[in-house]
C-alpha positions, 0 to 999 in steps of 0.5 A, spaced: 499 500 499 502 505 498 504 512 504 497 517 502 503 522 505 506 522 499 501 521 494 498 527 497 505 531 497 508 529 489 501 526 486 504 529 479 510 524 480 506 517 483 501 519 477 507 518 472 510 512 474 504 508 475 501 509 468 509 506 467 505 499 468 500 501 462 492 501 464 489 506 470 490 506 476 493 512 474 487 515 474 485 513 481 490 517 484 484 524 484 478 521 487 484 518 492 485 526 494 479 527 493 476 522 499 483 523 503 480 531 503 475 530 505 475 525 511 481 531 513 476 535 514 471 531 518 477 529 523 479 536 523 470 539 524 470 533 528 476 535 534 473 542 533 467 540 536 470 535 542 473 542 543 467 545 544 463 540 549 470 539 553 469 547 554 463 548 555 461 542 560 466 546 563 461 551 564 457 547 566 460 546 571 462 551 574 455 553 573 452 550 577 457 549 583 454 557 583 448 554 583 445 556 577 440 553 571 444 549 566 438 546 563 439 550 556 447 549 555 447 542 557 442 541 550 446 545 546 451 539 549 448 533 547 446 537 540 453 538 540 453 529 541 449 529 536 453 532 531 460 529 534 456 522 533 455 523 526 462 526 524 465 519 527 460 516 522 463 519 517 470 520 518 470 512 520 466 511 513 471 516 510 477 512 512 474 506 511 473 508 503 480 511 503 483 505 504 479 502 500 481 506 494 489 504 496 488 498 497 487 496 489 493 502 488 499 497 485 506 498 488 510 504 483 516 500 479 522 503 481 525 508 478 531 504 474 525 499 472 525 498 465 519 501 462 516 497 457 509 496 456 509 489 457 513 482 457 517 483 450 520 489 453 523 485 459 530 486 457 535 480 457 540 480 465 544 474 464 544 467 461 548 461 464 550 455 461 548 453 453 543 450 451 542 442 452 544 438 445 541 431 442 542 426 437 535 424 437 529 427 437 528 429 446 521 427 447 517 432 451 516 431 459 509 428 458 512 424 453 518 421 458 513 420 464 508 416 461 513 410 457 517 411 465 509 412 469 512 418 472 505 421 473 498 420 472 493 426 468 487 421 468 486 419 475 487 426 477 483 429 473 478 423 475 479 426 482 480 433 481 478 435 474 484 437 469 490 441 471 491 437 477 497 431 477 498 424 480 505 424 481 506 416 481 512 410 483 520 414 480 515 421 479 513 422 486 520 420 489 523 425 485 518 430 487 520 428 493 528 427 493 528 435 490 523 438 495 528 436 501 535 437 496 531 445 496 530 445 503 538 442 505 540 447 499 537 454 503 538 452 509 545 449 510 548 452 504 544 460 504 543 461 510 534 461 510 531 458 516 526 453 515 518 454 517 513 449 516 507 454 516 498 452 514 496 451 508 490 455 510 489 462 510 486 469 513 483 473 508 488 478 513 493 474 510 492 476 502 491 482 503 497 483 507 502 480 501 496 484 496 493 478 493 486 480 495 483 485 493 486 484 486 487 477 485 480 475 488 478 470 482 485 465 482 484 464 489 480 458 492 476 460 497 473 455 503 466 459 503 464 457 510 470 459 514 471 464 510 478 462 510 483 460 503 487 456 500 494 459 500 497 461 493 504 461 495 507 459 501 509 467 500 503 468 504 503 466 510 510 465 511 510 473 510 504 474 514 509 471 521 510 478 523 504 482 520 502 487 526 509 487 529 515 491 532 522 488 530 527 490 533 534 491 529 538 486 531 534 480 529 533 484 521 534 481 516 529 476 516 530 470 511 525 463 511 524 456 508 518 454 506 516 448 503 508 448 501 502 446 496 501 453 491 493 453 490 491 457 484 484 457 479 487 462 474 481 463 471 480 464 464 489 463 464 490 461 456 492 454 455 490 450 463 486 445 460 493 443 456 496 437 458 503 437 462 506 440 468 506 447 466 501 450 469 498 446 474 491 448 479 496 446 484 504 445 484 508 444 490 514 450 491 519 451 495 519 459 497 525 464 500 522 470 504 526 476 506 523 481 512 529 487 512 531 494 512 530 498 506 537 501 506 539 493 505 534 491 500 536 491 494 542 488 495 537 482 499 534 482 493 541 481 488 542 474 494 536 471 493 536 472 485 542 469 486 540 464 491 535 461 486 539 461 481 545 456 485 539 450 484 539 451 477 547 451 476 547 446 482 542 441 478 546 444 471 540 446 468 541 451 462 537 458 465 536 465 464 533 472 468 529 477 465 529 484 470 520 485 468 520 491 466 514 497 469 508 494 464 510 487 465 512 487 473 507 484 479 501 488 482 506 489 489 512 489 486 518 494 485 523 491 481 523 483 480 528 478 476 525 471 472 527 466 471 526 462 466 530 454 465 531 451 459 525 446 457 529 443 451 522 438 450 518 445 450 523 448 445 522 453 450 524 457 457 520 455 463 519 461 469 521 458 474 521 463 479 520 470 480 524 474 486 522 481 488 522 486 492 516 489 495 518 495 498 514 497 504 508 496 499 506 490 503 509 492 510 505 497 509 498 492 509 502 488 514 502 493 519 509 490 519 514 494 522 521 495 525 525 499 531 531 503 527 539 504 531 535 512 533 528 508 536 524 509 530 518 505 529 519 504 520 515 500 516 520 494 513 522 491 506 519 485 504 522 480 499 520 473 496 522 468 491 522 461 489 526 457 489 524 454 487 516 451 483 518 445 483 513 442 476 516 447 471 523 445 474 522 438 474 520 438 466 526 442 464 530 435 468 527 430 464 527 434 457 534 435 459 537 430 462 533 425 456 537 419 454 536 416 447 532 409 450 529 414 454 531 414 460 532 420 464 538 420 467 539 424 474 544 430 476 549 428 481 546 432 486 540 429 486 542 422 487 543 422 494 535 424 496 533 419 490 537 413 491 538 413 484 542 415 479 538 413 473 530 413 471 528 408 467 
């Protein structure tokens, strides 16, 4: 959530930066400022009336002490009380309306964010490794998985519908191996603390990390209990410290967590196509950081490097791109996407999106820290996939496939998987 004082002081600058995102978010600034003006006027009038009522009440006390009749003045105080009640109601309504408007505004793209309308304008930052080459025509992960009995889409659809999967045999074992490998890597080598959080969250948690109200239609909701299935571990993990004031010594906080992720993604193009690339439910290891404004962008570079290390250890070719203003996520101020090469798809697949949210989420969660001068300031939050399993699984199968239809297991995964080959 953006700071209303910043909007009030720099409306033209805020409009210009929001306009680079595309859409009409910048057009909401005038409505927010009008609501803010009315809210402040109501609060000022309320303070004046309360002051008058307090002053007159003292006068009544003095008059009564002298034995004088105060009935007319008491009637005046009652009238003021009615006005105060109405203004309290108006002020609360305007405060709620202002918050609702602010919650619909996306974050400001960082000043250095590339300007562009969509993904076509995303610059490539770096590339690692080489694309796998084959002496045969590489198969897709769907062909490989069916031949090796690694997953079953038909039976999953019988249970839950399309865009779900049941991992079977060596496929289920590989999924478990990847989860353990990722958690061990990030906690033993990259300095993250492992947490295991609930998979079901309150709506307040989703507001805090900015999935609500913007992305309501993409969420699975448990209506009877007014709870939601977590769309990503970012939600429960970042909210662990909501409404807290942290000490400077606690920062930076670095968490790693596994959760299944649940996304309706209503209307998403290609969601019904077969394969693991776009699923309603998938596993992911998420990396979350809570830090100071001064160190946030340095932490973003480290976060991205931590996610990249996964692909480097597994020997998978990938590229890193920086998202332009028209493609950066709703809550992010700066984002790097890591895209792994999948030979069977002949394309790159996003396996991690590493973002700095600035104080955007912290304001929504009222998450603060006490700085060296004893002042309470909003934290900055970051997160990134470390990584998402289905697409990592796709890249592994398609990259390490052999001419006989078997799949070699990367050396780093063999202690977790228990074998050097799937076949």
